[in-house]
Residue frames as qw, qx, qy, qz and C-alpha x, y, z in Angstrom:
[[0.045, -0.738, 0.628, 0.242, 3.01, 28.06, 66.89],
 [0.564, -0.052, 0.819, 0.096, 2.55, 24.35, 66.22],
 [0.594, 0.685, 0.410, -0.098, 0.33, 25.38, 63.29],
 [0.199, 0.911, -0.296, -0.206, 3.06, 27.75, 62.09],
 [0.368, -0.460, 0.789, 0.175, 5.63, 24.93, 62.38],
 [0.628, 0.261, 0.731, 0.056, 3.48, 22.67, 60.24],
 [0.473, 0.853, 0.178, -0.126, 2.85, 25.41, 57.69],
 [0.050, 0.867, -0.448, -0.213, 6.48, 26.48, 57.36],
 [0.276, -0.414, 0.854, 0.152, 7.84, 23.03, 57.17],
 [0.655, 0.207, -0.409, -0.601, 4.94, 21.65, 55.11],
 [0.402, 0.079, -0.903, 0.131, 4.69, 18.75, 57.47],
 [0.601, -0.539, -0.298, -0.510, 1.58, 17.85, 59.43],
 [0.840, -0.393, -0.326, 0.183, 3.66, 16.20, 62.07],
 [0.409, 0.475, -0.281, 0.727, 6.18, 19.09, 62.57],
 [0.549, -0.673, -0.412, 0.275, 6.86, 20.19, 66.14],
 [0.109, -0.991, 0.079, 0.018, 8.26, 23.33, 67.68],
 [0.628, -0.519, 0.469, 0.341, 11.58, 21.57, 68.04],
 [0.659, 0.349, 0.512, 0.425, 11.53, 20.84, 64.30],
 [0.219, 0.934, 0.203, 0.196, 10.85, 24.52, 63.65],
 [0.362, -0.873, 0.279, 0.172, 13.78, 25.66, 65.80],
 [0.685, -0.175, 0.565, 0.427, 16.10, 23.17, 64.05],
 [0.523, 0.646, 0.437, 0.345, 14.87, 24.48, 60.70],
 [0.005, -0.999, -0.022, -0.039, 15.54, 28.09, 61.74],
 [0.503, -0.688, 0.447, 0.272, 19.10, 27.23, 62.81],
 [0.697, 0.090, 0.584, 0.406, 19.83, 25.17, 59.72],
 [0.395, 0.808, 0.326, 0.291, 18.72, 28.15, 57.53],
 [0.533, 0.046, -0.135, 0.834, 21.11, 30.38, 59.41],
 [0.169, -0.831, -0.323, -0.420, 18.47, 32.90, 60.49],
 [0.419, 0.159, -0.440, 0.778, 20.05, 35.45, 62.84],
 [0.161, 0.031, 0.370, -0.914, 17.03, 37.28, 64.17],
 [0.115, -0.480, -0.845, -0.207, 13.39, 36.60, 64.75],
 [0.139, -0.047, 0.153, -0.977, 10.89, 39.49, 65.04],
 [0.017, -0.481, -0.873, 0.080, 7.39, 38.98, 66.43],
 [0.081, -0.025, -0.080, -0.993, 4.87, 41.57, 65.19],
 [0.514, -0.175, -0.290, -0.788, 1.27, 42.37, 65.80],
 [0.214, -0.033, -0.953, 0.212, 0.79, 39.87, 68.65],
 [0.311, 0.234, 0.524, -0.757, -2.33, 41.58, 69.99],
 [0.610, 0.330, -0.209, -0.689, -3.89, 40.72, 66.66],
 [0.787, 0.157, -0.577, -0.152, -2.97, 37.05, 66.72],
 [0.432, -0.574, 0.535, -0.444, -3.06, 36.03, 70.37],
 [0.977, -0.005, -0.020, -0.214, -3.57, 32.40, 69.45],
 [0.731, 0.422, -0.438, 0.308, 0.21, 31.91, 68.99],
 [0.199, -0.691, 0.459, -0.523, 0.84, 33.02, 72.56],
 [0.897, -0.323, 0.153, -0.259, -0.11, 29.63, 73.92],
 [0.952, 0.073, 0.053, 0.293, 3.02, 28.08, 72.41],
 [0.360, 0.854, -0.184, 0.328, 5.28, 31.11, 72.15],
 [0.461, -0.745, 0.453, -0.166, 6.98, 30.68, 75.58],
 [0.889, -0.125, 0.426, 0.114, 7.90, 27.06, 74.74],
 [0.724, 0.621, 0.088, 0.286, 9.19, 28.07, 71.31],
 [0.060, 0.899, -0.301, 0.312, 11.41, 30.80, 72.84],
 [0.674, -0.567, 0.468, -0.069, 12.72, 28.37, 75.48],
 [0.900, 0.166, 0.334, 0.225, 13.71, 25.95, 72.70],
 [0.497, 0.815, -0.028, 0.296, 15.22, 28.73, 70.67],
 [0.103, -0.848, 0.420, -0.306, 17.49, 29.70, 73.62],
 [0.927, -0.319, 0.189, -0.063, 18.16, 26.13, 74.64],
 [0.069, -0.699, 0.691, 0.171, 21.82, 24.96, 74.70],
 [0.697, -0.009, 0.717, -0.020, 20.61, 21.45, 73.85],
 [0.701, 0.639, 0.296, 0.110, 20.24, 22.55, 70.21],
 [0.598, -0.365, 0.227, 0.676, 23.75, 23.22, 69.10],
 [0.409, 0.849, 0.213, 0.257, 24.50, 26.36, 67.19],
 [0.629, -0.063, -0.089, 0.770, 27.63, 28.49, 66.88],
 [0.029, 0.250, 0.014, 0.968, 25.73, 31.82, 67.07],
 [0.070, 0.398, 0.690, -0.600, 22.94, 33.40, 69.14],
 [0.025, 0.538, 0.628, 0.562, 19.63, 34.21, 67.49],
 [0.018, 0.100, 0.331, -0.938, 18.46, 37.62, 68.67],
 [0.036, -0.573, -0.807, -0.136, 14.73, 38.42, 69.07],
 [0.064, 0.043, 0.145, -0.986, 12.45, 41.42, 69.15],
 [0.037, 0.542, 0.839, -0.033, 8.73, 42.05, 69.60],
 [0.164, -0.022, -0.059, -0.984, 6.27, 44.75, 68.52],
 [0.208, 0.345, 0.867, -0.293, 2.80, 43.95, 69.93],
 [0.071, -0.340, -0.461, -0.817, 1.07, 46.80, 67.99],
 [0.371, -0.248, 0.175, -0.877, -2.22, 48.14, 69.21],
 [0.017, 0.202, 0.954, -0.222, -4.59, 46.16, 71.40],
 [0.275, -0.330, -0.443, -0.787, -8.06, 46.76, 69.92],
 [0.571, -0.533, -0.622, -0.062, -9.61, 45.29, 73.04],
 [0.074, -0.760, 0.230, -0.603, -7.77, 47.85, 75.20],
 [0.878, -0.460, -0.133, -0.005, -6.72, 45.21, 77.75],
 [0.284, 0.781, -0.477, 0.285, -2.95, 45.47, 77.23],
 [0.569, 0.146, -0.751, 0.301, -2.39, 42.52, 79.48],
 [0.091, -0.161, 0.550, -0.814, -4.38, 43.91, 82.40],
 [0.098, 0.356, 0.887, -0.277, -7.54, 42.84, 84.25],
 [0.247, 0.746, 0.426, -0.449, -9.59, 45.90, 83.38],
 [0.521, 0.619, 0.375, 0.453, -10.08, 47.55, 80.05],
 [0.355, -0.390, -0.054, 0.848, -8.11, 50.82, 79.76],
 [0.299, 0.875, 0.372, -0.080, -9.93, 53.90, 78.59],
 [0.624, 0.218, 0.154, 0.735, -7.52, 55.50, 76.14],
 [0.023, 0.790, 0.211, 0.575, -9.24, 58.88, 76.41],
 [0.508, -0.830, 0.079, -0.215, -8.27, 58.99, 80.09],
 [0.886, 0.121, -0.279, 0.350, -4.85, 57.43, 79.81],
 [0.287, 0.527, -0.341, 0.723, -3.02, 60.48, 81.29],
 [0.442, -0.518, 0.266, -0.683, -5.15, 60.32, 84.44],
 [0.909, -0.150, -0.344, -0.178, -5.10, 56.59, 85.10],
 [0.544, -0.639, 0.529, -0.128, -3.55, 54.98, 88.07],
 [0.380, 0.432, -0.794, -0.196, -1.02, 52.39, 86.75],
 [0.926, -0.156, 0.086, -0.333, -2.25, 48.80, 86.99],
 [0.327, -0.507, 0.792, 0.093, -0.14, 45.71, 87.55],
 [0.493, 0.243, -0.717, -0.429, 0.09, 42.90, 85.05],
 [0.761, -0.186, 0.451, -0.428, -1.95, 39.81, 85.89],
 [0.085, 0.386, -0.891, -0.223, -1.14, 36.23, 85.07],
 [0.517, 0.114, 0.757, -0.384, -4.41, 34.41, 84.63],
 [0.714, 0.549, 0.390, -0.189, -5.55, 34.59, 81.03],
 [0.788, 0.410, 0.244, 0.388, -4.24, 34.77, 77.45],
 [0.195, 0.933, -0.092, 0.287, -3.01, 38.37, 77.67],
 [0.557, -0.756, 0.345, -0.005, -0.77, 37.42, 80.59],
 [0.909, 0.073, 0.270, 0.309, 1.17, 34.98, 78.42],
 [0.432, 0.821, -0.028, 0.373, 2.56, 38.05, 76.66],
 [0.290, -0.866, 0.340, -0.225, 4.24, 39.17, 79.84],
 [0.855, -0.339, 0.388, 0.068, 5.69, 35.75, 80.43],
 [0.842, 0.361, 0.198, 0.350, 7.44, 35.64, 77.08],
 [0.147, 0.968, -0.135, 0.152, 9.07, 39.06, 77.38],
 [0.562, -0.692, 0.441, 0.104, 11.89, 37.60, 79.54],
 [0.780, 0.027, 0.520, 0.346, 13.02, 35.62, 76.48],
 [0.479, 0.793, 0.268, 0.264, 12.94, 38.60, 74.15],
 [0.574, -0.060, -0.050, 0.815, 15.93, 40.84, 73.59],
 [0.069, -0.019, 0.065, 0.995, 14.16, 43.98, 72.39],
 [0.181, 0.680, 0.671, -0.235, 10.78, 45.53, 72.94],
 [0.150, 0.018, 0.334, 0.930, 9.97, 47.88, 70.01],
 [0.058, 0.682, 0.709, -0.166, 6.80, 49.97, 70.56],
 [0.136, 0.602, 0.167, 0.769, 5.40, 53.36, 69.86],
 [0.038, -0.299, 0.409, -0.862, 4.80, 55.97, 72.50],
 [0.676, -0.221, 0.006, -0.702, 1.14, 55.11, 73.19],
 [0.884, -0.027, -0.459, -0.089, 1.70, 51.31, 73.13],
 [0.466, 0.216, -0.620, 0.593, 4.59, 51.65, 75.55],
 [0.217, -0.260, 0.383, -0.860, 2.57, 53.76, 78.03],
 [0.794, -0.146, -0.128, -0.576, -0.45, 51.49, 77.77],
 [0.800, 0.073, -0.583, 0.120, 1.68, 48.35, 78.30],
 [0.273, 0.224, -0.594, 0.723, 3.06, 49.98, 81.44],
 [0.177, -0.499, -0.786, 0.319, -0.47, 50.50, 82.73],
 [0.042, 0.857, 0.453, 0.241, -1.47, 53.95, 81.56],
 [0.481, -0.486, -0.086, 0.725, 1.34, 56.18, 82.69],
 [0.285, 0.927, 0.168, -0.179, 1.20, 59.77, 81.42],
 [0.042, 0.855, -0.472, -0.212, 4.93, 60.07, 80.89],
 [0.860, 0.394, -0.320, -0.048, 6.96, 57.84, 78.60],
 [0.204, 0.581, -0.697, 0.368, 10.10, 57.81, 80.79],
 [0.546, -0.272, 0.623, -0.490, 8.25, 56.10, 83.71],
 [0.921, 0.238, 0.076, -0.298, 6.80, 53.57, 81.26],
 [0.658, 0.557, -0.495, 0.111, 10.23, 52.71, 79.86],
 [0.134, -0.523, 0.708, -0.455, 11.61, 52.32, 83.40],
 [0.746, -0.094, 0.480, -0.452, 8.92, 49.83, 84.22],
 [0.913, 0.354, 0.043, -0.199, 9.05, 47.83, 81.01],
 [0.356, 0.729, -0.584, 0.031, 12.85, 47.76, 80.50],
 [0.323, -0.424, 0.812, -0.238, 13.35, 45.17, 83.20],
 [0.851, 0.177, 0.392, -0.301, 11.07, 42.71, 81.37],
 [0.793, 0.598, -0.119, -0.003, 13.34, 42.50, 78.31],
 [0.899, -0.154, 0.020, 0.409, 16.76, 40.97, 78.05],
 [0.561, 0.086, 0.115, 0.815, 18.54, 43.94, 76.43],
 [0.035, -0.144, -0.022, 0.989, 16.53, 47.08, 75.75],
 [0.227, 0.685, 0.687, -0.087, 13.17, 48.66, 75.07],
 [0.153, -0.071, 0.249, 0.954, 12.48, 51.51, 72.59],
 [0.257, 0.699, 0.612, -0.266, 9.43, 53.70, 71.89],
 [0.296, 0.271, 0.404, 0.822, 9.02, 55.67, 68.67],
 [0.027, -0.639, -0.449, 0.624, 7.51, 59.14, 69.04],
 [0.438, 0.814, 0.377, 0.060, 6.77, 60.31, 65.53],
 [0.371, 0.837, -0.099, 0.389, 8.48, 63.60, 64.68],
 [0.423, -0.815, 0.356, -0.172, 10.21, 63.46, 68.15],
 [0.387, 0.519, -0.761, 0.039, 12.19, 60.37, 67.07],
 [0.828, -0.183, -0.529, -0.026, 12.86, 57.43, 69.47],
 [0.316, -0.673, 0.486, -0.459, 13.46, 57.16, 73.18],
 [0.855, 0.038, -0.517, -0.019, 15.04, 54.00, 74.56],
 [0.460, -0.685, 0.475, -0.306, 16.42, 52.41, 77.72],
 [0.484, 0.315, -0.813, 0.066, 18.82, 49.49, 78.28],
 [0.822, -0.451, -0.328, -0.117, 17.93, 46.77, 80.75],
 [0.773, -0.389, -0.206, 0.457, 19.82, 47.53, 83.93],
 [0.395, 0.320, 0.028, 0.861, 20.79, 51.00, 82.84],
 [0.147, -0.673, -0.475, 0.548, 20.04, 54.29, 84.64],
 [0.021, 0.480, -0.201, -0.854, 19.97, 56.36, 81.55],
 [0.664, 0.602, 0.401, -0.190, 17.89, 56.88, 78.43],
 [0.331, -0.201, 0.517, 0.763, 19.10, 57.24, 74.88],
 [0.462, 0.699, 0.452, -0.305, 17.30, 59.13, 72.15],
 [0.325, -0.015, 0.529, 0.783, 17.58, 60.12, 68.50],
 [0.329, 0.524, 0.157, -0.770, 15.63, 62.85, 66.81],
 [0.664, 0.497, 0.543, 0.132, 13.70, 62.22, 63.63],
 [0.355, 0.038, 0.356, 0.864, 14.84, 64.01, 60.47],
 [0.268, 0.563, 0.221, -0.751, 13.02, 67.18, 59.49],
 [0.138, 0.070, 0.820, 0.551, 11.20, 65.78, 56.46],
 [0.500, 0.065, -0.119, -0.855, 7.97, 66.50, 54.58],
 [0.399, 0.049, 0.882, -0.246, 5.50, 63.79, 55.65],
 [0.399, 0.101, -0.572, -0.709, 3.60, 62.22, 52.75],
 [0.823, -0.215, -0.361, -0.382, 2.26, 59.10, 54.39],
 [0.316, -0.582, 0.646, -0.378, 2.97, 57.77, 57.94],
 [0.960, -0.016, -0.006, -0.281, 1.88, 54.29, 57.04],
 [0.945, 0.114, -0.180, 0.249, 4.50, 51.73, 58.08],
 [0.096, 0.832, -0.368, 0.403, 6.75, 54.24, 59.82],
 [0.646, -0.553, 0.471, -0.233, 7.07, 52.00, 62.91],
 [0.961, 0.115, 0.231, 0.096, 7.81, 48.95, 60.73],
 [0.550, 0.735, -0.196, 0.344, 10.48, 50.97, 58.97],
 [0.270, -0.765, 0.481, -0.334, 12.04, 51.76, 62.34],
 [0.876, -0.258, 0.390, -0.114, 11.96, 48.10, 63.27],
 [0.884, 0.420, 0.065, 0.193, 13.56, 47.01, 59.96],
 [0.330, 0.807, -0.314, 0.376, 16.35, 49.61, 60.23],
 [0.482, -0.657, 0.489, -0.310, 17.11, 48.75, 63.81],
 [0.926, -0.100, 0.362, -0.041, 17.13, 45.03, 63.28],
 [0.800, 0.559, -0.051, 0.212, 19.16, 45.13, 60.04],
 [0.208, 0.782, -0.444, 0.384, 22.00, 47.20, 61.51],
 [0.622, -0.546, 0.477, -0.297, 21.95, 45.17, 64.76],
 [0.948, 0.021, 0.316, 0.028, 22.29, 41.74, 63.11],
 [0.647, 0.713, -0.150, 0.226, 24.79, 43.14, 60.62],
 [0.210, 0.702, -0.475, 0.487, 27.20, 44.19, 63.33],
 [0.728, -0.584, 0.130, -0.335, 26.35, 42.18, 66.46],
 [0.961, -0.114, -0.003, 0.250, 29.22, 39.71, 66.03],
 [0.435, 0.663, -0.242, 0.560, 31.74, 42.57, 65.77],
 [0.522, -0.126, -0.545, 0.644, 33.74, 43.81, 68.79],
 [0.124, -0.496, -0.085, -0.855, 31.57, 46.90, 69.16],
 [0.101, -0.002, 0.694, -0.713, 30.23, 47.61, 72.65],
 [0.001, 0.438, 0.892, 0.113, 26.72, 46.13, 72.96],
 [0.020, 0.739, 0.438, -0.511, 25.14, 49.31, 74.37],
 [0.007, 0.534, -0.325, -0.781, 26.76, 51.39, 71.57],
 [0.030, 0.066, 0.868, 0.492, 25.56, 48.91, 68.92],
 [0.020, 0.608, 0.785, -0.117, 21.98, 49.04, 70.23],
 [0.007, 0.759, 0.177, -0.627, 22.01, 52.86, 70.25],
 [0.014, -0.366, 0.569, 0.737, 23.55, 53.09, 66.78],
 [0.034, 0.258, 0.910, 0.323, 20.96, 50.60, 65.51],
 [0.055, 0.720, 0.592, -0.358, 18.19, 52.76, 67.04],
 [0.037, 0.632, -0.191, -0.750, 19.55, 55.70, 65.05],
 [0.005, 0.084, -0.807, -0.584, 19.40, 53.61, 61.86],
 [0.028, 0.511, 0.859, -0.006, 15.82, 52.70, 62.70],
 [0.022, 0.716, 0.311, -0.624, 14.88, 56.28, 63.42],
 [0.074, 0.500, -0.409, -0.760, 16.23, 57.44, 60.07],
 [0.029, 0.147, 0.916, 0.371, 14.56, 54.55, 58.24],
 [0.051, 0.644, 0.718, -0.258, 11.28, 55.68, 59.74],
 [0.019, 0.673, -0.023, -0.739, 11.99, 59.23, 58.66],
 [0.034, 0.229, -0.713, -0.662, 12.64, 58.10, 55.07],
 [0.090, 0.316, 0.942, 0.070, 9.52, 55.91, 55.17],
 [0.137, 0.713, 0.528, -0.439, 7.09, 58.80, 55.70],
 [0.044, 0.555, -0.270, -0.786, 8.39, 60.77, 52.70],
 [0.213, 0.124, -0.771, -0.588, 6.74, 58.41, 50.21],
 [0.717, -0.063, 0.011, -0.694, 3.24, 57.09, 49.63],
 [0.947, -0.020, -0.267, -0.174, 2.55, 53.58, 50.94],
 [0.714, -0.617, 0.331, 0.001, 4.63, 51.23, 53.01],
 [0.694, -0.266, 0.582, 0.330, 6.73, 49.48, 50.37],
 [0.671, 0.714, 0.200, -0.005, 6.36, 50.90, 46.82],
 [0.429, 0.782, -0.340, 0.297, 9.77, 52.58, 46.92],
 [0.871, -0.295, -0.282, 0.274, 12.16, 50.47, 49.02],
 [0.199, -0.925, 0.313, -0.078, 14.51, 52.21, 51.42],
 [0.826, 0.314, -0.391, 0.258, 18.08, 50.96, 51.01],
 [0.735, -0.531, -0.156, 0.392, 20.68, 50.49, 53.75],
 [0.516, 0.153, 0.110, 0.835, 22.96, 52.83, 51.83],
 [0.109, -0.720, -0.281, -0.625, 20.31, 55.55, 52.06],
 [0.640, -0.748, -0.169, -0.044, 20.24, 55.21, 55.83],
 [0.768, -0.228, -0.029, 0.598, 24.05, 55.03, 56.18],
 [0.323, 0.481, 0.164, 0.798, 24.33, 58.32, 54.30],
 [0.350, -0.778, -0.178, -0.491, 21.98, 59.98, 56.76],
 [0.796, -0.546, -0.148, 0.214, 23.72, 58.52, 59.78],
 [0.673, 0.049, 0.010, 0.738, 27.03, 59.81, 58.61],
 [0.125, 0.521, 0.176, 0.826, 25.59, 63.26, 58.08],
 [0.475, -0.619, -0.016, -0.625, 23.53, 63.45, 61.30],
 [0.531, -0.023, -0.743, 0.407, 25.26, 62.23, 64.47],
 [0.317, -0.532, 0.027, -0.785, 22.52, 63.34, 66.94],
 [0.660, -0.310, -0.673, 0.124, 22.70, 60.79, 69.82],
 [0.235, -0.622, 0.266, -0.697, 21.84, 62.09, 73.27],
 [0.493, -0.188, -0.802, 0.281, 22.07, 60.55, 76.74],
 [0.397, -0.640, 0.001, -0.658, 19.71, 61.69, 79.44],
 [0.318, 0.122, -0.818, 0.463, 20.90, 60.82, 82.94],
 [0.547, -0.608, -0.464, -0.341, 18.39, 60.03, 85.62]]
């Protein structure tokens, strides 16, 4: 992160504190961390950065929200001591996170992150190899400040609030899939955009998170109908039209 600070600020002497000040001065409202299993080097400073970001010593008249999408762990460690065999994931006994090497730093930063945004497999692997997504969400939800969500392809998204005893889910749209590349990133973008657009309104926080998940789900549905991840941009108006036409939220009590 110190390297990122120097790069962003074009200053060899830039610090994490300088980077946080820069972010606040620019008026950024949300920070999303993506693909952390592919760039673990930033984990060494990420906890300090997030502490500074949430510090009251740096004055700001608004709260910067945060989210994380670790993506796939090619080493199949997922923050655990032993490598997890994906082919046997449904039969594994869940393992507990350990706190001794670089992967463990990921678990330490979760408590500073508002939203965990994963896909089904990533969520179950992060939880230790559970066969069912619901159990995995229950385990992981307490690590995040606000909520965790898992995308499930054509089944849409399943999420859980921190401290809640119920799940929320939205179905994907029935579309012709052309290319699934970037579907998860489309979900993240749709969710984040609607959340930061409306988070300062008087809307109930749980309702806002769930509505934003619906926007994300529909953004992902639109994303798979075209070739490539960004050749034909998805507009917010496109998603709003779909949300108005498809109010499919469901609550599942536990």
